[in-house]
C-alpha positions in Angstrom: 38.1 -73.3 32.3 34.7 -74.8 31.4 33.9 -75.3 27.7 32.3 -72.2 26.1 29.0 -73.1 24.5 28.6 -70.9 21.5 25.7 -68.4 21.7 23.5 -67.1 18.9 24.6 -63.5 19.7 28.3 -64.2 19.1 28.0 -63.3 15.4 25.9 -60.2 16.2 28.4 -59.0 18.8 31.2 -59.4 16.2 29.1 -57.4 13.7 28.4 -54.6 16.1 32.1 -54.4 17.1 32.8 -53.9 13.4 30.2 -51.2 13.1 30.4 -49.2 16.3 33.0 -47.9 18.7 31.5 -49.7 21.7 28.8 -52.3 22.3 26.7 -52.7 25.4 25.4 -56.2 26.3 22.4 -56.0 28.5 20.3 -58.8 30.0 19.5 -60.7 33.2 22.2 -61.7 35.6 23.8 -65.1 35.1 22.7 -65.3 31.4 26.4 -65.3 30.2 27.0 -61.7 29.1 30.5 -61.5 30.6 31.6 -64.9 29.3 30.3 -64.1 25.8 32.1 -60.7 25.9 35.3 -62.4 27.0 35.4 -64.5 23.8 36.0 -61.4 21.7 37.7 -59.1 24.3 41.5 -58.6 24.5 41.6 -57.0 27.9 39.1 -56.9 30.8 38.1 -54.5 33.6 36.0 -56.2 36.3 34.4 -53.4 38.2 33.0 -55.8 40.9 36.4 -57.4 41.7 36.3 -57.1 45.5 40.1 -56.8 45.7 40.2 -53.9 43.3 36.8 -52.3 43.4 37.7 -49.6 45.9 40.7 -48.5 43.8 38.6 -48.6 40.6 35.9 -46.5 42.1 38.5 -43.9 43.3 39.9 -43.8 39.8 36.5 -43.5 38.3 35.8 -40.5 40.5 39.0 -38.7 39.6 40.1 -39.7 36.1 37.9 -42.4 34.6 39.8 -42.5 31.3 42.6 -44.4 33.1 40.3 -47.4 33.5 39.8 -47.6 29.8 43.5 -48.2 29.0 44.2 -51.6 27.7 44.1 -53.6 24.5 41.0 -53.3 22.5 38.3 -54.5 22.4 38.4 -53.8 26.2 35.6 -55.5 28.2 34.2 -53.4 31.1 32.1 -55.8 33.2 29.2 -54.3 35.2 30.1 -50.8 34.1 26.9 -49.4 35.8 28.8 -49.7 39.2 30.5 -46.4 38.0 28.0 -44.7 35.6 30.6 -42.1 34.7 32.4 -44.8 32.7 29.6 -44.5 30.1 30.5 -40.9 29.2 34.2 -41.8 29.4 33.7 -44.5 26.8 31.7 -42.2 24.6 34.4 -39.6 24.8 37.2 -42.0 23.8 35.1 -43.3 20.9 34.6 -39.8 19.7 38.3 -39.0 20.1 39.7 -42.1 18.4 37.0 -42.5 15.7 37.6 -46.3 15.6 35.3 -49.3 15.8 35.4 -52.2 18.2 37.1 -50.4 21.1 34.9 -51.5 24.0 32.4 -54.1 25.2 30.3 -53.1 28.2 28.1 -55.5 30.2 25.4 -54.8 32.7 22.6 -56.6 34.4 20.5 -53.6 35.2 19.2 -50.5 33.4 20.7 -47.3 34.5 18.9 -44.1 35.3 19.6 -41.8 32.3 20.0 -38.8 34.7 23.4 -40.4 35.7 24.8 -40.2 32.2 25.3 -37.1 30.1 24.7 -38.6 26.7 22.7 -41.5 25.3 25.6 -42.8 23.3 23.7 -42.9 20.1 26.0 -43.6 17.2 28.8 -44.5 19.5 27.5 -47.2 21.8 25.3 -50.0 20.3 23.0 -51.9 22.6 22.6 -55.7 22.3 20.1 -57.7 24.3 21.0 -61.1 25.6 18.8 -63.8 27.1 19.4 -67.0 29.0 20.3 -69.9 26.7 17.9 -71.3 24.2 17.4 -75.0 23.8 19.6 -75.0 20.8 22.4 -73.2 22.6 22.2 -75.7 25.5 22.4 -78.5 22.9 18.9 -79.8 23.7 17.4 -78.8 20.4 19.0 -80.6 17.5 18.6 -77.5 15.3 17.1 -79.4 12.4 14.9 -76.5 11.4 16.3 -73.0 11.0 13.9 -70.1 11.7 15.9 -68.0 9.2 15.6 -70.7 6.5 11.9 -70.9 7.1 11.4 -67.2 6.5 13.6 -67.3 3.4 11.9 -70.3 2.0 8.3 -70.8 3.5 7.9 -74.0 1.4 11.0 -75.5 3.0 10.6 -79.3 3.4 10.6 -80.1 7.2 8.6 -83.3 7.0 10.0 -86.1 9.2 12.6 -84.0 11.1 12.3 -85.3 14.7 13.1 -84.1 18.2 14.7 -86.3 20.8 13.3 -84.1 23.6 10.8 -86.2 25.5 8.1 -84.3 27.5 10.1 -85.2 30.7 13.3 -83.7 29.3 11.4 -80.6 28.2 9.9 -80.1 31.6 13.3 -80.5 33.2 14.8 -78.0 30.8 12.1 -75.4 31.6 12.6 -75.9 35.4 16.4 -75.7 35.1 16.3 -72.7 32.8 18.8 -71.4 30.3 21.4 -70.4 32.9 24.9 -71.4 31.7 26.0 -72.1 35.3 23.3 -74.7 35.7 24.5 -76.7 32.7 27.9 -77.1 34.4 26.4 -78.8 37.5 26.7 -82.5 37.7 23.5 -83.5 39.5 19.9 -82.6 38.5 19.3 -81.3 42.0 22.2 -78.9 41.7 21.0 -77.8 38.3 17.6 -77.0 39.6 19.0 -75.1 42.6 20.4 -72.3 40.4 16.9 -70.9 39.5 15.8 -71.0 43.1 18.9 -69.2 44.2 18.3 -66.7 41.5 14.9 -65.9 43.0 16.4 -65.6 46.5 19.1 -63.1 45.2 16.4 -61.0 43.5 14.3 -60.8 46.6 17.0 -60.4 49.2 19.4 -58.1 47.4 19.0 -57.2 43.7 15.5 -55.6 44.1 17.0 -53.0 46.4 20.4 -52.5 44.8 19.1 -52.0 41.3 18.4 -48.3 42.0 19.3 -47.9 45.7 15.7 -48.0 46.9 15.1 -50.3 49.8 12.4 -52.8 49.1 10.7 -55.6 51.1 12.0 -59.1 50.2 8.7 -60.7 51.3 6.7 -58.4 49.1 9.0 -59.1 46.2 8.6 -62.8 46.6 4.8 -62.4 46.7 4.8 -60.3 43.5 7.0 -62.8 41.7 4.7 -65.7 42.8 1.6 -63.9 41.7 3.2 -62.9 38.4 4.3 -66.6 37.9 0.7 -67.8 38.5 -0.4 -65.6 35.7 2.4 -66.4 33.3 1.5 -66.4 29.6 -1.9 -64.8 30.3 -3.4 -61.4 29.8 -3.9 -60.9 33.6 -4.5 -57.2 34.5 -2.2 -55.5 37.0 -5.3 -54.9 39.1 -5.8 -58.6 39.4 -2.2 -59.2 40.4 -2.4 -56.4 42.9 -5.5 -57.9 44.4 -3.8 -61.2 44.8 -0.7 -59.7 46.4 -2.4 -57.1 48.6 -4.5 -59.9 50.2 -1.3 -60.8 52.1 0.3 -57.4 52.2 -2.3 -55.0 53.7 -0.2 -51.8 53.5 0.9 -52.3 49.9 -0.6 -49.7 47.4 -1.0 -50.1 43.7 1.7 -47.5 43.1 4.1 -49.5 45.3 3.5 -52.6 43.3 4.2 -50.7 40.1 7.4 -49.5 41.6 8.4 -53.1 42.4 7.5 -54.3 38.9 9.5 -51.5 37.3 12.5 -52.6 39.3 12.0 -56.2 38.1 11.9 -54.9 34.5 15.2 -53.0 35.1 16.7 -56.3 36.4 15.5 -58.0 33.1 13.5 -60.5 35.2 10.1 -59.8 33.7 9.5 -58.9 30.1 5.9 -58.7 29.0 4.7 -59.2 25.5 2.8 -56.4 23.8 -0.4 -56.8 21.8 -0.5 -56.6 18.0 -3.4 -54.4 17.0 -3.8 -54.4 13.2 -6.8 -52.6 11.7 -8.6 -55.9 10.8 -11.1 -55.4 13.6 -12.6 -52.5 15.6 -10.0 -51.2 18.0 -12.4 -52.0 20.9 -12.6 -55.6 19.9 -8.8 -56.4 20.0 -7.4 -56.9 23.4 -4.5 -54.6 24.0 -3.2 -55.6 27.5 0.2 -57.1 28.0 0.9 -60.8 28.2 2.8 -61.6 31.4 6.1 -63.2 30.8 9.5 -63.8 32.4 12.8 -63.7 30.6 13.2 -67.4 31.5 10.6 -70.0 32.4 12.6 -71.3 35.3 12.0 -68.0 37.2 8.3 -68.7 37.2 8.8 -72.4 38.2 11.0 -71.3 41.1 8.7 -68.5 42.2 5.8 -70.9 42.5 8.0 -73.6 44.2 7.2 -76.2 41.6 9.3 -79.3 40.6 9.6 -81.3 37.4 7.8 -84.2 39.2 4.8 -82.0 39.9 4.6 -80.5 36.4 4.6 -84.1 35.0 1.2 -84.4 36.7 -0.1 -80.9 35.8 0.3 -80.3 32.0 -2.2 -77.4 32.2 0.2 -75.4 34.3 3.2 -76.6 32.2 1.4 -75.4 29.1 1.8 -71.8 30.2 5.4 -72.4 31.2 6.1 -74.1 27.9 4.8 -70.9 26.1 7.3 -68.8 28.1 10.1 -71.2 27.1 9.1 -70.9 23.4 9.0 -67.1 23.6 12.5 -67.0 25.1 13.8 -69.2 22.3 12.1 -67.3 19.5 13.6 -64.1 20.9 17.0 -65.6 20.8 16.6 -67.2 17.3 15.1 -64.1 15.7 17.4 -61.5 17.2 19.8 -61.3 14.2 16.7 -60.9 11.9 15.5 -57.9 13.9 12.7 -60.0 15.5 10.0 -58.5 17.6 7.4 -60.6 19.4 3.8 -59.6 20.1 0.5 -61.5 20.4 -3.0 -61.3 19.0 -6.3 -61.9 20.8 -9.7 -60.5 20.2 -13.0 -60.7 22.0 -14.2 -63.4 19.7 -11.4 -65.6 21.0 -9.5 -65.5 17.7 -5.8 -65.6 18.7 -2.2 -66.1 17.8 -0.1 -66.8 20.9 2.8 -65.0 19.2 3.3 -62.7 16.2 6.9 -62.6 15.1 7.7 -59.5 13.0 11.1 -59.2 11.3 12.6 -55.8 10.6 12.1 -56.2 6.9 8.3 -56.5 7.3 7.9 -60.3 7.1 6.1 -61.9 9.9 4.8 -65.2 11.3 1.6 -66.1 13.1 2.4 -68.7 15.8 0.5 -70.9 18.3 2.2 -72.9 21.1 0.6 -76.2 21.8 2.2 -78.7 24.1 0.5 -81.9 22.8 -0.7 -83.2 19.5 -4.3 -83.1 20.5 -4.3 -79.3 20.5 -2.6 -78.9 17.1 -5.8 -78.8 15.2 -7.2 -76.0 17.4 -4.0 -74.0 17.0 -3.9 -74.4 13.2 -7.5 -73.4 12.9 -6.9 -70.1 14.8 -4.0 -69.3 12.5 -5.9 -70.0 9.4 -8.9 -68.0 10.6 -6.7 -65.0 11.4 -5.0 -65.2 7.9 -8.5 -65.3 6.3 -9.5 -62.3 8.4 -6.5 -60.4 7.0 -7.4 -61.4 3.4 -11.0 -60.1 3.9 -9.7 -56.9 5.3 -7.5 -56.4 2.2 -10.4 -57.0 -0.1 -12.0 -53.9 1.4 -8.9 -51.8 2.1 -7.2 -51.9 -1.3 -5.4 -48.6 -0.7 -3.5 -49.6 2.4 -3.6 -53.4 2.5 -2.1 -55.3 5.4 0.7 -57.8 4.6 -0.4 -61.4 4.8 1.6 -63.6 7.1 4.6 -65.2 5.6 4.5 -68.2 7.9 1.9 -70.0 10.0 3.5 -72.2 12.7 2.3 -74.3 15.6 5.3 -74.9 17.9 4.8 -78.0 19.9 6.4 -80.2 22.6 6.0 -83.2 20.3 8.3 -85.3 18.3 7.9 -84.9 14.6 7.9 -81.8 12.3 5.6 -81.7 9.2 3.7 -79.3 7.0 0.0 -79.7 6.9 -2.0 -79.7 3.6 -3.2 -76.2 4.5 0.4 -74.9 4.8 0.6 -74.7 8.6 4.0 -75.8 9.8 4.1 -78.1 12.9 7.4 -77.7 14.5 8.7 -79.3 17.7 10.6 -76.8 19.9 13.4 -79.5 20.1 14.1 -79.1 16.4 14.3 -75.3 16.2 17.3 -73.0 15.9 18.2 -69.5 14.6 
């Protein structure tokens, strides 16, 4: 058995098993959900085992409770193959009134019409992403995001990253797929993401909800989405791009494909943060186009590490996707939720990270040191705008940001005289 690389969600899963009767782990295929669940499970039901699937399905159709027998926590892998198992799990949890009975994993969202009850209070949902740089042991973890929030004056000066730009580009192209890390050659590691794209186009896009979809169209949509990664591109622009090569595609059809890709946890756009500091018509409210892993965008565009080493402009957008993935992983236990801010005066924060206790950080992603000044200026201007708003709106003031951060692809961390933290992505952890 290959070595298990600890995941940030390990502790969260243990806590949820302590608090709830069952925990559902959701996320994209190949991100390690089953392996993570196995670490804490005492028995396993693999619904997609080809030798037993037919028998499992017959049992699920007649008496699904039989499939739930086994030592607890019992892992039910790819439970959505037999949606009736959801209600069977909920029923057992109700009957036994115990915690930590089941772990469910699934790579697709399930139509709620196929289950009788949401599972609220019985089945907890936990999102999982591909591996962050800290989990893949490429970030040294010298700077803890949690520690930064707990102590904004934390001394980070001089903490350095060993990730060169070449290594960072390769990590983004390879992605956070655990299977890729186990491959020996770089070529084999890069093949995982390309194969992931092929599986989505040829199979998953149709099996996700039983609706037959065109693999060629799926590929075109993914490619167009990838070309617009980390931008506020409108769906109409993406449709215009795709329909130029797919005459019979309608806007509604493309929306249908995009919904399927969301169900597969392939794309995950970032919502806008719209505080009352400006007129509502000034703040841009469209979604920022993102994938759950940067390697999906790289593979969809057919790019290579060698190419990206000559095109830092394109890699800058991919770098932002990588940073967003890692921030989602690192902030999950803190109840982190990511958005972005951008107004018509071009004042922006590439990301706004809100924690569930109200604290938040304004963040810019800048690949090189030359862009740091620009990023820091944006953050300070936005903080000042919030201060001015609070001077007028004393009744309902807006909380000022707890952290200002520029996350870079550079080498050394430091705190500027104005308080902005400059943090290499290769030093960050949860």
